[in-house]
SEKE-42779 format. One line per 3 residues: number of its first residue (from 1); their letters; for each residue y, z, x of C-alpha. Coordinates in Angstrom, 3 decimals. Layout:
N
NUM> A> Y Z X  ...
***
This chain:
647
1> MPH> 0.000 0.000 0.000  3.445 -0.899 1.397  5.551 2.030 2.511
4> IQQ> 8.759 2.867 0.677  11.792 2.853 2.914  15.549 2.704 2.508
7> LAP> 17.141 -0.650 3.229  19.589 -1.004 6.049  23.235 -0.784 4.921
10> HVA> 23.850 -4.400 5.922  20.976 -5.646 3.738  22.129 -3.456 0.855
13> DLI> 25.618 -4.910 1.191  24.255 -8.460 1.020  22.327 -7.639 -2.150
16> AAG> 25.363 -6.004 -3.751  27.554 -8.922 -2.724  25.317 -11.292 -4.681
19> EVV> 26.318 -9.567 -7.926  30.033 -10.016 -7.334  30.359 -13.135 -5.161
22> ERP> 28.366 -15.976 -6.679  30.450 -18.890 -5.410  33.914 -19.573 -3.942
25> ASV> 35.449 -19.281 -7.408  34.272 -15.656 -7.518  36.224 -14.923 -4.337
28> VKE> 39.347 -16.593 -5.719  39.051 -14.593 -8.951  38.749 -11.225 -7.218
31> LCE> 41.596 -11.875 -4.782  43.914 -13.170 -7.527  43.205 -10.087 -9.619
34> NAV> 44.015 -7.853 -6.660  47.287 -9.732 -6.178  48.259 -9.248 -9.834
37> DAG> 47.360 -5.551 -9.669  49.565 -5.269 -6.571  52.582 -6.365 -8.616
40> AHT> 52.949 -9.829 -7.094  55.480 -12.282 -8.505  54.084 -15.318 -6.669
43> VTV> 50.483 -16.060 -5.693  49.400 -19.019 -3.577  45.744 -20.052 -3.405
46> EIR> 44.625 -22.584 -0.836  41.056 -23.841 -0.364  39.333 -26.359 1.863
49> NGG> 35.990 -28.057 1.300  35.639 -26.488 -2.109  36.363 -23.044 -0.689
52> MTL> 33.299 -22.998 1.551  35.186 -23.267 4.845  38.501 -21.643 3.880
55> IRV> 40.039 -19.636 1.043  43.545 -18.305 1.594  45.268 -16.156 -1.029
58> TDD> 48.852 -15.079 -0.364  50.946 -12.776 -2.565  54.224 -10.882 -2.400
61> GCG> 52.860 -7.665 -3.833  53.187 -4.112 -2.592  50.933 -4.564 0.458
64> ISP> 48.534 -2.085 2.089  49.389 0.704 4.511  47.988 0.412 8.058
67> DEA> 45.886 3.556 7.647  44.253 2.388 4.418  43.586 -1.237 5.414
70> PTA> 40.091 -0.574 6.889  39.198 1.654 3.934  39.904 -1.176 1.508
73> FLR> 36.778 -2.983 2.762  34.416 -0.067 2.153  32.216 -0.086 -0.937
76> HAT> 33.629 1.738 -3.955  37.014 2.183 -2.297  39.858 1.538 -4.740
79> SKI> 43.375 2.590 -5.639  42.877 1.789 -9.344  41.005 4.880 -10.565
82> RNE> 40.548 8.468 -9.390  37.854 10.046 -11.590  35.431 9.350 -14.431
85> YDL> 38.096 9.918 -17.069  40.061 6.908 -15.826  37.152 4.681 -16.901
88> EAI> 37.977 5.463 -20.528  41.315 3.627 -20.350  41.348 0.972 -17.634
91> STL> 44.695 -0.801 -17.371  44.133 -2.807 -14.176  42.082 -5.939 -13.611
94> GFR> 40.063 -4.389 -10.782  38.660 -0.873 -10.649  35.179 -0.844 -9.101
97> GEA> 36.183 -1.142 -5.448  33.419 -3.641 -4.694  35.200 -6.980 -4.329
100> LAA> 36.579 -6.776 -0.779  33.403 -5.164 0.562  31.254 -7.844 -1.070
103> IAA> 33.439 -10.691 0.241  33.529 -9.273 3.769  29.728 -8.917 3.791
106> VAR> 29.133 -12.669 3.380  32.076 -14.242 5.223  34.518 -13.997 8.100
109> VEL> 37.665 -12.314 6.798  41.192 -11.907 8.151  43.812 -9.682 6.540
112> LTR> 47.580 -9.723 7.018  49.571 -7.199 5.009  52.911 -5.374 5.077
115> RQE> 54.613 -2.909 2.794  58.331 -2.840 2.027  58.867 0.368 4.001
118> DPL> 56.958 -0.765 7.113  58.821 -2.634 9.898  55.603 -4.357 11.013
121> GTS> 52.510 -5.433 9.199  48.830 -5.016 9.899  46.292 -7.597 11.042
124> LAL> 42.605 -6.941 10.432  39.499 -9.017 11.225  35.971 -8.552 9.889
127> EGG> 32.747 -10.527 10.211  29.689 -9.870 8.072  31.216 -6.609 6.922
130> ELL> 31.777 -5.311 10.460  35.310 -4.477 11.606  36.191 -6.513 14.711
133> GQE> 39.678 -5.218 15.346  43.008 -4.052 13.911  46.512 -4.425 15.308
136> EAG> 50.165 -4.603 14.349  51.559 -7.989 13.468  54.679 -9.562 12.153
139> CPL> 54.152 -10.869 8.621  56.058 -11.218 5.346  56.018 -8.675 2.581
142> GTT> 52.755 -8.669 0.662  49.193 -9.570 1.541  47.464 -12.664 2.894
145> LLV> 43.684 -12.737 2.955  41.720 -15.512 4.644  38.037 -16.003 3.874
148> RDL> 36.213 -18.399 6.198  32.653 -19.729 6.300  31.512 -18.238 3.036
151> FYN> 27.777 -17.366 2.954  27.372 -18.224 6.642  24.885 -15.346 6.960
154> TPA> 23.080 -15.816 3.621  21.400 -19.240 3.694  19.441 -18.416 0.538
157> RLK> 22.721 -18.437 -1.401  24.288 -21.248 0.590  21.683 -23.822 -0.426
160> FMK> 22.527 -23.339 -4.109  26.179 -24.276 -3.704  27.299 -27.464 -5.441
163> KDA> 29.360 -30.296 -4.019  32.850 -29.569 -2.748  34.433 -31.302 -5.739
166> AEG> 32.544 -29.103 -8.219  33.238 -25.865 -6.335  36.894 -26.798 -5.959
169> AAC> 37.176 -27.532 -9.681  35.707 -24.090 -10.422  38.322 -22.488 -8.158
172> LAV> 41.092 -24.379 -9.950  39.746 -23.224 -13.329  39.920 -19.609 -12.141
175> VQR> 43.560 -19.977 -11.075  44.391 -21.677 -14.371  42.963 -18.742 -16.309
178> QAL> 44.927 -16.304 -14.178  48.100 -18.297 -14.815  47.519 -18.211 -18.584
181> SHP> 46.715 -14.504 -18.558  49.841 -13.579 -16.576  52.644 -16.085 -17.224
184> EVS> 55.102 -13.741 -15.484  53.418 -14.584 -12.158  53.948 -17.950 -10.468
187> FKF> 50.631 -19.430 -9.297  50.282 -22.272 -6.825  46.962 -23.929 -6.046
190> LRD> 46.365 -26.187 -3.045  43.126 -28.082 -2.437  42.641 -29.770 0.923
193> GKQ> 46.391 -29.790 1.459  47.307 -31.224 -1.960  49.070 -29.204 -4.630
196> ELL> 47.206 -29.329 -7.954  48.882 -26.540 -9.924  52.234 -24.785 -9.981
199> TPG> 53.375 -22.500 -12.781  56.995 -21.350 -13.135  56.209 -17.655 -13.575
202> DGS> 59.076 -17.226 -16.030  57.089 -15.001 -18.378  56.767 -17.689 -21.061
205> LKS> 53.213 -18.458 -22.147  54.401 -21.858 -23.358  55.575 -22.745 -19.844
208> ALY> 52.235 -21.704 -18.383  50.462 -23.708 -21.078  52.442 -26.815 -20.171
211> AVL> 51.667 -26.375 -16.470  47.950 -25.775 -16.962  47.050 -28.204 -19.755
214> GRD> 49.774 -30.779 -19.281  52.586 -31.688 -21.643  50.627 -34.118 -23.804
217> LAL> 47.843 -31.703 -24.671  50.081 -28.638 -24.847  52.253 -30.254 -27.519
220> GFV> 49.183 -30.373 -29.754  49.213 -26.553 -29.924  51.048 -24.323 -32.393
223> PVE> 52.079 -20.688 -31.787  50.133 -17.734 -33.139  51.516 -14.290 -33.864
226> GSG> 49.890 -11.461 -35.784  49.320 -7.720 -35.687  47.518 -4.966 -37.522
229> EDM> 45.228 -1.974 -37.082  46.604 -0.962 -33.665  46.162 -4.430 -32.218
232> SVS> 48.140 -7.643 -31.957  47.310 -11.312 -31.389  49.616 -13.866 -29.798
235> GFV> 49.306 -17.223 -28.120  48.654 -20.807 -29.158  45.927 -22.735 -30.983
238> SLP> 45.334 -26.468 -31.240  46.018 -28.429 -34.393  42.904 -29.485 -36.344
241> TCC> 43.533 -33.099 -35.330  43.561 -32.102 -31.641  40.138 -30.457 -31.585
244> RGT> 37.832 -31.563 -28.790  34.144 -32.257 -28.347  33.365 -29.036 -26.435
247> RGS> 34.432 -25.398 -26.334  35.881 -25.855 -22.860  39.466 -25.237 -24.011
250> LFF> 38.926 -21.686 -25.295  40.899 -19.051 -23.388  40.636 -15.483 -24.679
253> FVN> 42.412 -12.572 -23.037  42.242 -8.859 -23.805  45.046 -6.755 -22.350
256> GRY> 45.712 -9.500 -19.796  42.065 -9.931 -18.774  40.177 -13.212 -19.290
259> IKS> 36.993 -12.620 -21.283  34.237 -14.447 -23.117  33.834 -13.069 -26.617
262> QTM> 31.485 -14.250 -29.346  33.461 -12.200 -31.875  36.765 -13.901 -31.111
265> TAA> 35.121 -17.331 -30.903  33.502 -16.878 -34.326  36.795 -15.708 -35.842
268> LEQ> 38.677 -18.677 -34.385  36.189 -21.269 -35.625  35.976 -19.645 -39.039
271> AYA> 39.750 -20.017 -39.386  39.286 -23.776 -38.858  36.574 -24.035 -41.502
274> NQK> 37.073 -27.061 -43.780  39.987 -28.283 -41.657  38.498 -29.685 -38.447
277> MVG> 36.083 -32.561 -38.114  32.382 -31.783 -37.828  31.247 -31.585 -34.205
280> KFP> 34.755 -30.853 -32.919  35.943 -27.524 -31.541  39.446 -26.049 -31.411
283> GCV> 41.301 -25.040 -28.293  43.271 -21.847 -27.884  45.087 -19.496 -25.562
286> LHL> 44.913 -16.173 -27.396  46.031 -12.803 -26.093  44.613 -9.749 -27.842
289> TVK> 46.387 -6.473 -27.141  44.490 -3.316 -28.085  44.562 0.320 -27.076
292> LNQ> 42.939 0.813 -23.696  40.395 3.254 -25.073  39.299 0.741 -27.738
295> VDV> 37.762 -1.716 -25.282  35.135 -1.153 -22.571  35.459 -3.565 -19.649
298> NVH> 32.880 -1.795 -17.467  29.997 -3.848 -18.844  29.281 -6.627 -16.322
301> PTK> 30.043 -7.062 -12.606  32.170 -10.136 -13.337  34.174 -8.130 -15.929
304> QEV> 34.245 -11.115 -18.286  32.210 -9.372 -20.979  33.690 -6.473 -22.913
307> KFG> 32.740 -4.240 -25.811  35.175 -3.515 -28.627  35.317 -0.238 -30.458
310> AER> 36.051 -2.078 -33.722  34.463 -5.527 -33.785  35.353 -6.108 -37.442
313> AVF> 39.020 -5.311 -36.854  39.133 -7.733 -33.906  37.524 -10.459 -36.004
316> SAV> 40.005 -9.961 -38.834  43.022 -9.852 -36.511  42.121 -13.143 -34.823
319> YYA> 41.015 -14.828 -38.056  44.168 -14.073 -40.062  46.533 -14.774 -37.160
322> VLS> 45.031 -18.215 -36.558  44.786 -18.976 -40.277  48.460 -18.105 -40.698
325> ALG> 49.446 -20.368 -37.807  47.500 -23.318 -39.198  48.933 -22.759 -42.664
328> GDK> 52.476 -22.641 -41.307  52.259 -25.978 -39.539  54.139 -28.652 -41.518
331> TRP> 53.772 -31.585 -39.149  51.676 -34.683 -39.659  50.174 -37.183 -37.209
334> TVQ> 52.341 -40.195 -36.490  51.345 -43.830 -36.445  50.319 -44.918 -32.962
337> TEA> 52.619 -47.734 -31.899  51.134 -48.067 -28.421  47.572 -48.734 -27.346
340> LRP> 45.916 -45.493 -26.309  44.659 -45.455 -22.760  42.095 -42.932 -21.509
343> KVE> 43.932 -40.366 -19.465  42.452 -38.170 -16.764  43.831 -34.678 -17.247
346> QGV> 42.652 -32.312 -14.494  39.311 -34.022 -14.135  38.668 -34.486 -17.855
349> QTS> 38.920 -37.968 -19.358  40.385 -37.985 -22.827  41.697 -40.532 -25.276
352> LPL> 43.424 -38.129 -27.629  46.616 -39.323 -29.308  49.162 -38.524 -26.660
355> RDF> 52.746 -39.641 -26.623  53.718 -40.371 -30.219  51.363 -37.830 -31.733
358> AAS> 52.439 -35.027 -29.419  56.122 -35.693 -29.888  55.841 -35.031 -33.597
361> HKM> 54.437 -31.508 -33.148  57.169 -28.998 -32.476  56.111 -25.666 -31.045
364> EIE> 58.649 -23.366 -32.717  57.789 -22.830 -36.361  58.181 -19.913 -38.691
367> LPK> 54.804 -18.442 -39.528  54.049 -17.154 -43.027  52.318 -13.914 -43.764
370> APE> 48.554 -13.842 -43.576  47.072 -15.336 -46.743  45.352 -13.044 -49.166
373> TPA> 41.680 -13.862 -48.815  38.916 -12.091 -50.743  37.551 -9.160 -48.786
376> ERA> 34.056 -10.488 -48.841  35.208 -13.512 -46.799  36.939 -11.448 -44.109
379> VPA> 33.828 -11.394 -41.904  31.694 -14.376 -42.901  28.331 -15.298 -41.477
382> PPP> 28.198 -17.307 -38.239  29.316 -20.931 -38.630  26.547 -23.269 -39.858
385> MPR> 24.836 -25.816 -37.675  26.558 -29.198 -37.294  26.063 -31.186 -40.464
388> REE> 25.117 -34.804 -40.870  27.325 -36.938 -43.019  25.048 -38.928 -45.313
391> RVP> 26.211 -41.642 -47.645  24.179 -42.509 -50.694  25.229 -45.819 -52.250
394> PKT> 25.875 -45.076 -55.931  24.498 -47.303 -58.606  27.546 -46.719 -60.749
397> VTA> 30.970 -45.926 -59.346  32.667 -43.232 -61.372  36.361 -42.532 -61.230
400> PAA> 37.729 -39.111 -60.209  37.995 -36.022 -62.298  40.664 -34.041 -60.589
403> FPI> 44.061 -35.164 -61.815  44.845 -32.188 -64.036  48.276 -33.001 -65.356
406> KPA> 47.825 -30.381 -68.059  44.402 -28.723 -67.726  42.725 -27.292 -70.741
409> AGK> 42.900 -23.555 -71.254  40.246 -21.662 -69.332  39.259 -24.747 -67.350
412> VAA> 40.191 -25.575 -63.784  39.047 -29.154 -63.719  40.390 -32.609 -64.261
415> SPL> 40.415 -34.993 -67.104  38.104 -37.834 -66.072  39.254 -41.358 -65.590
418> PSR> 37.350 -44.239 -67.195  34.087 -45.070 -65.460  33.967 -48.206 -63.367
421> TAN> 31.085 -50.139 -61.962  30.729 -51.305 -58.410  31.634 -54.823 -59.537
424> DVP> 35.135 -53.567 -60.335  35.815 -52.837 -56.654  37.375 -55.961 -55.146
427> VVP> 36.182 -57.117 -51.769  39.518 -58.786 -51.074  42.620 -57.216 -52.630
430> PAP> 43.862 -59.470 -55.428  47.408 -60.353 -56.245  49.810 -57.470 -56.819
433> IPE> 48.965 -55.454 -59.899  51.892 -54.569 -62.132  51.194 -50.848 -62.627
436> TPS> 50.485 -50.040 -58.951  51.678 -52.885 -56.732  50.042 -53.105 -53.317
439> ILP> 53.228 -54.534 -51.800  56.917 -53.971 -52.392  58.068 -55.560 -55.653
442> QTP> 60.255 -58.627 -55.412  63.570 -57.146 -56.519  67.102 -58.341 -55.756
445> RNA> 68.457 -57.121 -52.470  71.130 -54.908 -54.034  68.973 -53.583 -56.865
448> PAP> 68.615 -49.786 -56.972  65.332 -48.310 -55.814  62.924 -47.360 -58.600
451> VLE> 62.948 -43.689 -59.518  59.763 -41.901 -60.587  59.734 -39.952 -63.795
454> EEP> 59.691 -36.191 -63.279  60.192 -36.651 -59.557  59.857 -33.242 -57.873
457> QQE> 63.066 -31.613 -56.791  62.994 -31.294 -53.001  65.483 -30.780 -50.248
460> TPW> 64.629 -34.270 -48.997  63.641 -36.530 -51.962  60.637 -38.764 -51.613
463> RII> 59.486 -41.682 -53.656  56.382 -43.802 -53.934  56.940 -47.348 -52.703
466> GEL> 53.500 -48.673 -53.606  49.963 -48.988 -52.309  48.355 -50.685 -49.333
469> FHT> 44.904 -52.231 -49.846  44.564 -50.026 -52.947  43.640 -47.245 -50.527
472> YVI> 46.827 -45.904 -48.954  49.822 -44.664 -50.913  53.156 -45.533 -49.274
475> VEQ> 55.774 -42.785 -49.615  59.343 -42.921 -48.338  61.224 -39.750 -47.379
478> GDK> 64.532 -40.063 -45.578  64.043 -42.118 -42.408  60.268 -41.660 -42.486
481> AFL> 57.423 -43.373 -44.266  54.047 -41.791 -44.944  50.716 -43.504 -45.477
484> IDK> 48.531 -41.249 -47.621  44.786 -41.751 -47.789  44.342 -41.187 -51.504
487> HAA> 40.588 -40.572 -51.261  40.910 -37.973 -48.501  43.819 -36.229 -50.227
490> HER> 42.112 -36.220 -53.614  38.911 -34.928 -52.034  40.832 -31.964 -50.632
493> MNF> 42.466 -31.307 -53.991  39.033 -31.211 -55.609  37.629 -28.988 -52.891
496> DKM> 40.420 -26.421 -53.188  40.015 -26.283 -56.975  36.274 -25.809 -56.709
499> RAV> 36.713 -22.922 -54.287  39.152 -21.145 -56.601  37.954 -17.823 -57.955
502> DYT> 38.473 -18.841 -61.592  36.914 -22.289 -61.243  34.715 -23.391 -64.161
505> PMA> 32.944 -26.733 -63.736  33.389 -29.402 -66.384  29.712 -30.054 -67.124
508> QTL> 28.218 -32.405 -69.679  24.922 -31.675 -71.399  22.604 -34.653 -71.343
511> IAP> 21.020 -35.866 -74.583  17.783 -36.443 -72.701  17.132 -34.585 -69.443
514> VVF> 16.796 -36.516 -66.223  13.329 -35.938 -64.785  12.552 -36.899 -61.192
517> SPA> 10.118 -35.875 -58.476  11.773 -35.060 -55.153  9.933 -34.339 -51.899
520> PEE> 8.197 -30.947 -52.039  10.542 -29.334 -49.505  13.623 -30.716 -51.273
523> GAL> 12.389 -29.616 -54.694  11.741 -26.098 -53.413  15.258 -25.881 -52.007
526> LLE> 16.869 -27.110 -55.232  14.952 -24.537 -57.277  15.688 -21.753 -54.786
529> YAG> 19.422 -22.382 -55.026  19.533 -23.367 -58.697  21.977 -20.537 -59.375
532> ELE> 24.444 -21.918 -56.858  23.990 -25.443 -58.183  24.920 -24.142 -61.624
535> KIG> 28.308 -23.147 -60.212  29.087 -26.824 -59.612  27.766 -28.050 -62.968
538> FDL> 24.032 -28.732 -62.492  21.440 -27.164 -64.807  17.966 -27.882 -63.474
541> SDF> 14.550 -26.313 -63.832  10.922 -26.841 -62.901  9.330 -29.477 -65.093
544> GGG> 5.844 -29.028 -63.667  3.784 -31.205 -61.373  6.470 -31.165 -58.686
547> ALA> 9.076 -32.686 -61.006  12.506 -31.291 -61.861  14.355 -31.567 -65.143
550> VRS> 18.152 -31.844 -65.048  19.779 -30.975 -68.375  23.415 -30.722 -67.362
553> VPD> 25.524 -32.463 -64.706  29.183 -32.454 -63.668  31.227 -34.828 -65.806
556> YVA> 32.019 -37.087 -62.851  28.344 -37.739 -62.001  26.770 -40.654 -63.857
559> VGE> 23.247 -40.314 -65.185  22.004 -42.971 -62.809  23.363 -41.029 -59.822
562> VEA> 21.720 -37.692 -60.565  18.633 -38.163 -58.413  20.577 -39.542 -55.442
565> VLT> 23.191 -36.785 -55.593  20.628 -33.976 -55.808  18.629 -35.492 -52.971
568> QIA> 21.748 -35.492 -50.841  22.452 -31.896 -51.831  18.909 -30.904 -50.848
571> EKL> 19.489 -32.363 -47.379  22.657 -30.324 -47.062  20.854 -27.164 -48.165
574> ALT> 18.184 -27.780 -45.545  20.885 -27.461 -42.885  22.846 -24.558 -44.370
577> GTT> 20.142 -22.595 -46.193  19.876 -19.980 -43.445  23.606 -19.275 -43.504
580> GET> 25.504 -17.124 -45.975  26.322 -18.057 -49.545  29.924 -18.868 -48.652
583> ERM> 28.859 -21.525 -46.141  26.291 -22.987 -48.536  28.799 -23.202 -51.364
586> DEL> 31.388 -24.800 -49.073  28.865 -27.465 -48.167  28.116 -28.090 -51.834
589> YHT> 31.824 -28.263 -52.604  32.219 -30.775 -49.759  29.645 -33.055 -51.342
592> MAC> 30.874 -32.751 -54.911  34.566 -33.010 -54.008  33.810 -36.319 -52.318
595> KAA> 31.845 -37.512 -55.357  34.677 -36.594 -57.704  37.424 -38.148 -55.593
598> IKG> 38.967 -41.535 -56.219  37.662 -44.201 -53.881  39.395 -46.626 -51.624
601> GWK> 39.860 -49.943 -53.407  40.219 -48.451 -56.865  43.282 -49.251 -58.965
604> NTR> 45.059 -46.121 -60.181  47.952 -45.415 -62.492  51.372 -44.384 -61.287
607> EEL> 50.796 -40.847 -62.551  47.566 -40.509 -60.608  49.146 -41.686 -57.374
610> EAV> 52.086 -39.391 -57.960  49.771 -36.397 -58.369  48.177 -37.140 -55.000
613> ARA> 51.514 -37.760 -53.293  53.010 -34.548 -54.698  50.148 -32.466 -53.297
616> VMS> 50.498 -34.030 -49.868  54.288 -34.065 -49.595  54.534 -30.440 -50.690
619> GQV> 52.266 -29.418 -47.813  49.560 -28.185 -50.148  47.103 -30.783 -48.800
622> KYC> 46.990 -31.600 -45.082  43.381 -32.261 -44.138  40.336 -33.380 -46.030
625> PHG> 37.424 -30.900 -46.091  35.904 -32.690 -43.104  39.044 -32.338 -41.003
628> RPV> 40.454 -35.857 -41.264  44.231 -36.047 -41.776  45.296 -37.189 -45.222
631> AIE> 48.616 -38.688 -44.144  50.224 -40.215 -41.098  53.917 -40.598 -40.394
634> LTQ> 55.869 -43.682 -39.384  59.515 -43.212 -38.493  62.221 -45.795 -38.888
637> AQL> 62.819 -45.689 -35.136  59.185 -46.507 -34.398  59.254 -49.405 -36.805
640> EKQ> 62.493 -50.793 -35.383  61.045 -50.635 -31.879  58.134 -52.788 -33.009
643> FKR> 60.593 -55.377 -34.349  62.677 -55.114 -31.148  65.707 -53.934 -33.113
646> RA> 66.211 -51.136 -30.613  65.140 -50.432 -27.060
***
């Protein structure tokens, strides 16, 4: 049997260093945190060969006294805490006293430091954790720490390092997070002699956001501000139309510390529910400020995982703050008048709407109070899995049922429009139709513009000009024109009505029930959630032999569509059945709102178009339930540039 023996201190230091120093980015993180804790106003980070051959971090902080400089490289030596009670309320980024010892154990380190009261500074050299020498030296105020030949004495770790480009990108990401967490500090990042980041350090998070993400992407963010229950939330979140394909743009900070939090991520994404496109994820820079004793940061060596004393309160604070910011945004996407070119932004290729879209989103807006949401929705179940968008070609096209000019008492539904068949949908738009012309009417040049009856009283009047392709409503307001997707807008109107607390579906009882035999799994799902289907107007039951009998359907679903619609619903339930009732009902409302909405190519009356336009222009409707915008903006200046009327 092998004998038990105590490891040599050098071996123990190498093992401990592996928990703290995983790669060059880990070194940059620890040294930047020390600089911030030292009260630095400027921090410069320079790396070479991805940080493997050189990492230099310079700050203008308080510096280290000559007597304490060697002690700083001992394990568990720190100026941040004094006893076990300090662990209950940690206010600094570092506190364990392991970082410098771990770095020195796996690299060659040089230290230059000077305090304000000292005429000369101190120079210190270490190799593999061993002190080589210390002497006085002339140096500026603050601390400069050079780390050379990282992992030179640990080949087992060295062989797992990635290419210089990947390691350098990780170092840059660390500095970016530090810049966003402390906008009052100016950060500069140099890679192989080239400057890649410089933040102003003026204390403005917006300035840091511009420097880190770039102007084009940063202008797609709106400010967030909220507080409650001894905590506050501030920062910026992306507009639903600026969501990206990954969660790589999520930056969460707690008391100035960058963290990864499933609670805050779930709250953020829940606030975007039914506003962003499926498969897209929002971006954010959110600062959560809580009492120090309400968060435990002593959970993981990297200090990126924390535990909250009140998870539910954190969820609610983030959820309502983000929801309020999204509800307060009154901007709309603008028409792109230039061809979009893929742009490389800090190593990430993107083709998001940049110049014209970003210019229309102003950062300073007045945020409303948090909306009153039912208590049971304050902490919903985790977001459902990504959903597939299926299209079932209807046999009979039925017009919408959600234009409630004057709804009946006790009903929150629409009076249906006459049913139309698929043959009524023109492949090529015909000549202008008198009631809803698809082009501007041929009126004399000096004739007054037509005025709508009961036009809403607004600070800036708007009027409907006509339709384009019988799909887009053209609205003029001041020096701007808006193209409204009537299907997307009407779909959102339907969805919001269906989600209302007092919603009662307009169902029609069939003279003869519709009997069909779905797949066994689909039939089981429809029967399992029959109670929820009843909330949207379906009354179905087991008919025996694997068949289902449908005795009641929503008034906008034709008899010939019943089987196809329920089959589509069963597919949706297969994806969302394991989630909570709220998510399942939202998915059902998505499907039925789309079924009830007017379709592109349909001819509608002036009153119907006006109802859609009023909902959009008032700001009540901004995105369809799947996150697509319902309107885009075209300014007079943009149009005149296209006709070369102005430069």
